[in-house]
C-alpha positions as CSV (number, residue, x, y, z in Angstrom):
1,X,120.2,95.2,86.3
2,X,123.1,92.8,86.9
3,X,124.2,91.2,89.9
4,X,126.5,93.8,91.1
5,X,123.8,96.5,90.8
6,X,122.3,95.1,94.3
7,X,125.6,96.4,95.9
8,X,125.1,99.9,94.7
9,X,124.5,102.3,97.6
10,X,121.0,103.7,98.3
11,X,118.7,100.6,97.1
12,X,117.7,100.2,100.8
13,X,117.2,96.4,100.5
14,X,120.5,94.9,101.0
15,X,120.5,96.3,104.7
16,X,117.5,94.4,105.3
17,X,119.1,91.3,103.9
18,X,122.3,91.6,106.1
19,X,119.9,92.5,109.0
20,X,117.8,89.0,108.1
21,X,121.2,87.1,108.0
22,X,122.2,88.7,111.2
23,X,118.9,87.3,112.8
24,X,119.2,83.9,111.3
25,X,122.7,83.8,113.1
26,X,121.6,84.9,116.5
27,X,118.5,82.3,116.0
28,X,120.8,79.2,115.1
29,X,123.3,80.1,118.0
30,X,120.4,80.3,120.5
31,X,118.4,77.1,119.3
32,X,121.7,75.0,118.8
33,X,122.5,75.7,122.3
34,X,119.2,74.6,123.5
35,X,119.1,71.4,121.6
36,X,122.6,70.3,122.5
37,X,122.9,70.8,126.3
38,X,119.7,69.3,127.1
39,X,117.0,70.2,129.7
40,X,119.3,71.9,132.1
41,X,117.3,74.5,134.0
42,X,120.0,77.6,134.9
43,X,120.6,81.0,134.0
44,X,122.1,79.7,130.6
45,X,118.7,78.5,129.5
46,X,117.0,82.0,129.8
47,X,120.0,83.5,127.9
48,X,119.8,81.1,124.8
49,X,116.0,81.2,124.9
50,X,116.7,85.2,124.8
51,X,118.8,84.7,121.8
52,X,116.4,82.5,120.0
53,X,113.6,85.0,120.6
54,X,115.6,88.0,119.6
55,X,116.7,86.2,116.4
56,X,113.1,85.5,115.5
57,X,112.3,88.9,116.1
58,X,115.2,90.4,113.8
59,X,114.2,88.0,111.1
60,X,110.6,89.1,111.2
61,X,111.6,92.9,111.3
62,X,114.1,92.3,108.4
63,X,111.5,90.7,106.3
64,X,108.8,93.2,107.1
65,X,111.2,96.1,106.1
66,X,112.4,94.6,103.1
67,X,108.9,94.0,101.9
68,X,108.1,97.7,102.8
69,X,111.1,98.8,100.7
70,X,110.1,96.8,97.9
71,X,106.5,97.9,97.9
72,X,107.7,101.4,98.2
73,X,109.4,101.1,95.2
74,X,106.8,99.3,93.0
75,X,104.0,101.8,94.1
76,X,102.9,104.3,91.7
77,X,104.4,102.4,88.7
78,X,102.5,101.0,85.8
79,X,103.4,97.3,85.6
80,X,102.3,95.6,82.6
81,X,103.4,92.7,80.5
82,X,105.0,89.6,81.9
83,X,106.8,90.2,85.0
84,X,110.3,88.3,85.2
85,X,113.3,88.3,87.8
86,X,115.0,90.6,85.4
87,X,112.1,92.8,84.8
88,X,111.4,93.2,88.7
89,X,115.0,93.8,89.6
90,X,115.2,96.4,87.0
91,X,112.0,98.2,88.0
92,X,113.2,98.2,91.9
93,X,116.3,99.9,90.7
94,X,114.8,102.2,88.6
95,X,112.3,103.3,91.2
96,X,115.3,103.8,93.5
97,X,116.9,106.1,91.0
98,X,113.6,108.1,91.0
99,X,112.8,108.2,94.6
100,X,116.5,109.6,95.3
101,X,116.0,112.1,92.5
102,X,116.2,115.8,92.9
103,X,113.4,117.8,94.7
104,X,111.9,119.9,91.8
105,X,109.3,122.6,92.1
106,X,107.7,123.7,88.8
107,X,105.7,127.1,89.0
108,X,103.2,128.2,86.4
109,X,100.2,126.5,84.4
110,X,98.9,125.7,81.0
111,X,100.3,123.5,78.3
112,X,103.9,124.6,78.7
113,X,104.3,123.3,82.3
114,X,102.5,119.9,81.4
115,X,104.6,119.3,78.7
116,X,107.8,119.9,80.8
117,X,106.7,117.7,83.6
118,X,106.4,114.6,81.3
119,X,110.2,114.8,80.8
120,X,111.1,115.6,84.5
121,X,109.3,112.6,85.6
122,X,111.8,110.4,83.9
123,X,114.6,111.3,86.3
124,X,113.0,111.8,89.8
125,X,109.5,111.2,91.6
126,X,110.2,114.1,93.9
127,X,108.5,116.8,91.5
128,X,105.9,119.3,92.9
129,X,103.9,121.3,90.5
130,X,102.4,124.6,91.6
131,X,99.5,125.7,89.7
132,X,97.6,128.8,88.8
133,X,93.9,128.8,89.7
134,X,93.1,132.1,88.0
135,X,91.8,130.2,84.9
136,X,87.8,131.3,84.3
137,X,87.5,130.3,80.7
138,X,86.7,127.3,78.7
139,X,85.3,124.3,80.4
140,X,87.0,125.3,83.5
141,X,85.4,128.5,83.8
142,X,82.0,126.8,83.4
143,X,82.6,124.3,86.2
144,X,83.8,127.2,88.4
145,X,80.7,129.3,87.8
146,X,78.5,126.1,88.1
147,X,80.0,124.4,91.2
148,X,82.0,127.5,92.9
149,X,84.8,125.3,92.5
150,X,88.5,126.2,91.6
151,X,89.2,125.8,88.1
152,X,90.5,122.2,87.3
153,X,92.0,122.4,83.8
154,X,95.7,123.5,84.6
155,X,95.7,120.9,87.4
156,X,94.3,118.1,85.2
157,X,97.0,118.5,82.6
158,X,99.8,118.4,85.1
159,X,98.1,115.1,86.9
160,X,97.9,113.7,83.5
161,X,101.5,114.4,82.7
162,X,102.8,113.1,85.8
163,X,100.5,110.1,85.8
164,X,101.7,106.2,85.2
165,X,98.5,105.0,83.5
166,X,97.7,103.1,80.4
167,X,97.4,105.3,77.1
168,X,93.6,104.8,77.0
169,X,93.1,106.3,80.8
170,X,95.3,109.4,79.5
171,X,93.2,109.6,76.4
172,X,90.1,109.5,78.5
173,X,91.2,112.1,80.8
174,X,91.8,114.6,77.9
175,X,88.7,113.5,75.9
176,X,86.6,116.6,75.1
177,X,82.6,116.1,74.5
178,X,81.8,117.2,70.9
179,X,78.1,118.0,71.3
180,X,75.1,118.4,73.7
181,X,75.2,120.2,76.9
182,X,78.9,118.9,77.6
183,X,80.3,120.4,74.2
184,X,83.9,121.1,74.7
185,X,84.0,120.0,78.4
186,X,86.8,117.6,79.4
187,X,86.1,114.5,81.2
188,X,89.1,115.1,83.1
189,X,87.6,118.4,84.6
190,X,84.3,116.5,85.2
191,X,86.2,113.6,86.8
192,X,87.9,116.3,89.4
193,X,84.5,118.0,89.9
194,X,82.9,114.6,91.0
195,X,85.8,114.1,93.0
196,X,85.6,117.4,94.6
197,X,81.8,116.4,95.4
198,X,82.8,113.4,97.4
199,X,85.8,115.1,99.3
200,X,86.1,117.5,102.0
201,X,87.9,120.0,100.1
202,X,89.5,120.6,96.7
203,X,92.9,119.8,97.9
204,X,91.6,116.4,99.1
205,X,90.1,115.7,95.8
206,X,93.3,116.6,93.9
207,X,95.0,114.0,96.2
208,X,92.6,111.3,95.4
209,X,92.8,111.7,91.7
210,X,96.6,111.5,92.3
211,X,95.9,108.0,93.7
212,X,93.7,107.0,91.0
213,X,96.1,108.0,88.4
214,X,99.2,106.6,90.0
215,X,100.8,110.1,89.8
216,X,104.5,110.7,90.2
217,X,105.1,113.6,92.7
218,X,102.5,116.1,93.8
219,X,100.3,118.6,92.2
220,X,99.2,121.9,94.2
221,X,97.0,124.6,93.5
222,X,98.9,127.7,94.7
223,X,95.8,128.8,96.8
224,X,92.5,127.5,97.9
225,X,91.1,130.9,97.5
226,X,88.6,131.9,94.9
227,X,90.7,134.6,93.1
228,X,90.4,136.8,90.0
229,X,93.2,137.8,87.9
230,X,93.3,141.4,86.9
231,X,95.5,143.8,84.6
232,X,96.3,147.4,84.4
233,X,96.8,148.1,81.0
234,X,99.2,150.8,79.3
235,X,96.3,153.1,78.5
236,X,95.0,152.9,82.3
237,X,92.2,150.6,81.7
238,X,91.7,147.9,84.2
239,X,90.7,144.2,83.1
240,X,89.4,141.7,85.3
241,X,89.2,138.0,84.4
242,X,91.9,136.0,82.9
243,X,90.2,135.0,79.7
244,X,89.5,138.8,79.1
245,X,92.9,140.3,79.6
246,X,94.7,139.0,76.0
247,X,91.2,140.0,74.5
248,X,91.2,143.7,75.7
249,X,95.0,144.1,74.9
250,X,94.4,143.2,71.4
251,X,91.1,145.2,71.1
252,X,92.8,148.4,72.8
253,X,96.2,147.8,71.1
254,X,97.4,148.1,74.6
255,X,100.3,146.3,76.6
256,X,99.9,144.8,80.1
257,X,101.6,147.1,82.8
258,X,101.0,144.8,85.7
259,X,98.6,142.2,87.0
260,X,97.6,141.2,90.3
261,X,94.7,138.8,92.1
262,X,91.5,140.0,93.9
263,X,91.2,139.7,96.8
264,X,94.8,141.1,97.3
265,X,97.4,138.6,98.2
266,X,95.4,135.3,98.9
267,X,96.8,132.7,101.4
268,X,99.2,130.1,99.6
269,X,99.0,126.5,100.2
270,X,101.0,125.6,103.0
271,X,102.3,122.3,101.1
272,X,103.1,124.5,98.3
273,X,105.4,126.6,100.5
274,X,106.7,123.6,102.2
275,X,108.0,122.3,98.6
276,X,109.5,125.6,97.7
277,X,111.5,125.5,101.0
278,X,112.9,122.2,100.5
279,X,113.4,122.2,96.7
280,X,116.9,121.5,95.0
281,X,115.6,123.3,92.1
282,X,112.7,125.7,91.3
283,X,111.6,126.1,87.7
284,X,109.4,129.0,86.5
285,X,107.4,128.3,83.3
286,X,107.4,127.7,80.4
287,X,103.7,129.1,80.2
288,X,101.9,132.2,79.4
289,X,103.7,135.0,81.3
290,X,101.0,137.3,82.6
291,X,98.1,134.6,82.8
292,X,100.1,131.4,83.9
293,X,103.3,132.3,85.7
294,X,102.9,135.6,87.2
295,X,99.3,134.6,89.0
296,X,101.5,132.3,91.2
297,X,104.3,135.0,91.9
298,X,102.3,138.0,92.4
299,X,101.4,136.2,95.6
300,X,103.7,137.8,98.0
301,X,104.7,134.8,100.3
302,X,105.3,132.6,97.2
303,X,107.7,135.2,95.6
304,X,109.6,135.5,98.9
305,X,109.8,132.1,99.6
306,X,111.1,131.6,96.0
307,X,113.8,134.2,96.4
308,X,114.9,132.9,99.7
309,X,115.4,129.5,98.8
310,X,118.9,127.8,98.5
311,X,117.6,126.1,95.4
312,X,118.8,126.8,91.8
313,X,116.1,129.1,90.2
314,X,115.6,128.4,86.4
315,X,113.3,130.4,83.9
316,X,112.2,128.5,80.8
317,X,111.5,131.0,78.3
318,X,108.6,130.3,75.8
319,X,109.6,129.7,72.3
320,X,106.9,132.2,70.9
321,X,105.5,135.2,71.9
322,X,101.9,135.3,72.6
323,X,99.0,137.7,71.3
324,X,97.5,140.0,73.7
325,X,100.2,139.2,76.2
326,X,103.7,139.3,75.1
327,X,103.5,140.9,71.4
328,X,107.0,141.8,70.5
329,X,108.6,140.8,73.8
330,X,112.2,139.9,73.7
331,X,113.9,137.5,76.4
332,X,114.9,140.4,78.5
333,X,111.4,141.8,78.6
334,X,110.0,138.7,80.0
335,X,112.5,138.6,82.7
336,X,111.8,142.5,83.4
337,X,108.0,141.6,83.7
338,X,108.9,138.8,86.3
339,X,111.2,141.2,88.3
340,X,108.9,144.4,88.3
341,X,106.0,141.9,90.0
342,X,108.4,139.9,92.3
343,X,111.7,141.9,92.8
344,X,115.3,141.2,91.6
345,X,117.5,138.0,92.2
346,X,114.6,135.8,91.6
347,X,116.3,134.0,88.6
348,X,119.6,132.4,88.3
349,X,119.4,130.5,84.9
350,X,117.5,131.1,81.7
351,X,116.7,128.1,79.2
352,X,115.9,129.5,75.8
353,X,115.6,128.3,72.3
354,X,117.8,129.1,69.6
355,X,116.5,126.5,66.9
356,X,114.8,127.4,63.8
357,X,111.1,126.8,63.2
358,X,110.4,125.0,59.7
359,X,108.7,127.5,57.3
360,X,105.5,125.9,57.1
361,X,104.8,125.8,60.8
362,X,106.2,129.0,61.4
363,X,103.9,130.8,58.9
364,X,100.9,129.3,60.9
365,X,102.2,131.1,63.9
366,X,103.0,134.1,62.2
367,X,99.8,134.5,60.7
368,X,98.4,134.4,64.3
369,X,100.5,137.4,65.2
370,X,103.2,135.2,67.2
371,X,107.0,135.5,66.5
372,X,109.9,133.8,68.1
373,X,111.3,135.2,71.4
374,X,114.4,136.9,70.5
375,X,117.5,136.3,72.9
376,X,119.1,139.7,73.5
377,X,121.9,138.9,75.7
378,X,123.0,142.3,76.0
379,X,120.2,143.5,77.9
380,X,120.3,140.6,80.5
381,X,122.1,141.0,83.7
382,X,125.6,139.1,83.7
383,X,124.4,137.4,86.9
384,X,121.9,135.5,85.1
385,X,123.4,132.5,83.1
386,X,121.6,131.8,79.7
387,X,121.6,128.2,78.3
388,X,120.7,128.2,74.6
389,X,119.8,125.1,72.7
390,X,117.3,123.9,70.1
391,X,114.2,123.0,71.8
392,X,111.8,122.8,69.0
393,X,109.5,119.9,68.8
394,X,106.5,119.7,66.3
395,X,103.9,117.2,67.7
396,X,101.6,115.2,65.4
397,X,99.1,118.0,65.2
398,X,101.8,120.3,63.7
399,X,101.8,122.4,67.1
400,X,105.1,123.8,68.4
401,X,106.2,122.5,71.7
402,X,109.7,122.3,73.8
403,X,111.5,118.8,73.2
404,X,110.7,117.8,76.7
405,X,113.6,115.2,76.7
406,X,116.2,117.7,75.8
407,X,114.6,120.5,78.1
408,X,114.6,118.0,81.0
409,X,118.3,116.9,80.6
410,X,119.4,120.3,80.3
411,X,117.7,120.9,83.7
412,X,119.3,117.8,85.2
413,X,122.7,118.8,84.0
414,X,122.0,122.2,85.7
415,X,121.0,120.6,89.0
416,X,124.3,118.3,88.9
417,X,126.6,121.1,88.2
418,X,125.3,123.9,90.5
419,X,122.7,122.4,92.8
420,X,123.8,119.0,94.3
421,X,127.4,120.1,95.0
422,X,126.1,122.6,97.5
423,X,125.1,119.8,99.7
424,X,127.8,117.2,100.3
425,X,125.2,114.9,102.1
426,X,123.6,114.4,98.6
427,X,126.7,112.5,97.2
428,X,124.6,109.4,96.6
429,X,121.9,111.5,95.1
430,X,124.5,113.0,92.8
431,X,125.9,109.7,91.8
432,X,122.4,108.2,90.9
433,X,121.4,111.3,88.9
434,X,124.6,111.3,87.1
435,X,124.1,107.8,86.1
436,X,120.6,108.5,85.2
437,X,121.6,111.4,82.9
438,X,124.3,109.4,81.2
439,X,121.6,106.6,80.5
440,X,119.5,109.2,78.7
């Protein structure tokens, strides 16, 4: 950050400096008149006393507001290493870019959602992840049955993805015990369970954990109600329990016709609805179609708020099909499943992969009955714009993931082109985001 960066609009420091200079001017005017005119007791004495006091008040207010602005920018960051004047000014400018970033709501759950969030937090701190609470398997299911709490697994992943913490803390949150009664249980899940025990509600527990991890943005459960995900299969069978659905589909060689929650239509979290109403961009996915994405959208009020929102609405397609859920599904069938549950006009854009998976990695997925999601443009409405690119990333464990940097940049370019231009009052925010995208 150079000297001229301080004069860019929206940093919210210059205004308080100018206010302080005004206060000094008023103070000097008042005190100089008092010193040079001598002890003459008249109305002018009161006027110059008034100027002096007002000057002091303005200087105090400007200093307080400037410090508040700086602390607001610094809070939520992970400051490490030697702090220099240059590093501090760069940090302040960077944080202002994030604070003025687009308001993004990401709806889903699972690994796909948390992977995407890691990239989005480089562009904005105004992120809200709305996460399913229908999980009933693994460590989350054990804690759900034992303590009667909502499943913390997907929420934990999102909190860690949005956190500004040392790598060792992130590693700790994701650590799974390998033996004993806690075998396969995540430390992060236990952390949330303990926080839930000392909080008045699960919602408060998440907020406290967000503070501990210095989380960028918000993570909300879609509902605080204890819900069970159910599925009606094409053979007429009804399956209860999120973890049972793929297994029964494979066992019965039957496809999912629809999913729904018990009890029917639970009350969504008010904060989640508020975030949807005020979003610049709503992202659906990536994640398991029937067990991570749709459990949020089958709540009627959530789907209605998404459809009625003025935000641009993006569906991020999975790269691979999933056994027991979307076997053989093309891109159009993913979209049809969402529309059959939520109605039409819920998606404006689709981001999908056209990259090729290296054969040695692809074979492993193929052996697990997974295939790449075919992009069949001819079966998709012309009203939906499809963005194709190579989003394939292979992590250190050889697992297939979205390239979070490329994906998040694509999303930001869509917001710049179709989102911010709708609101002329966001011209400064548009400027900041375009600068950020160029830097990346």
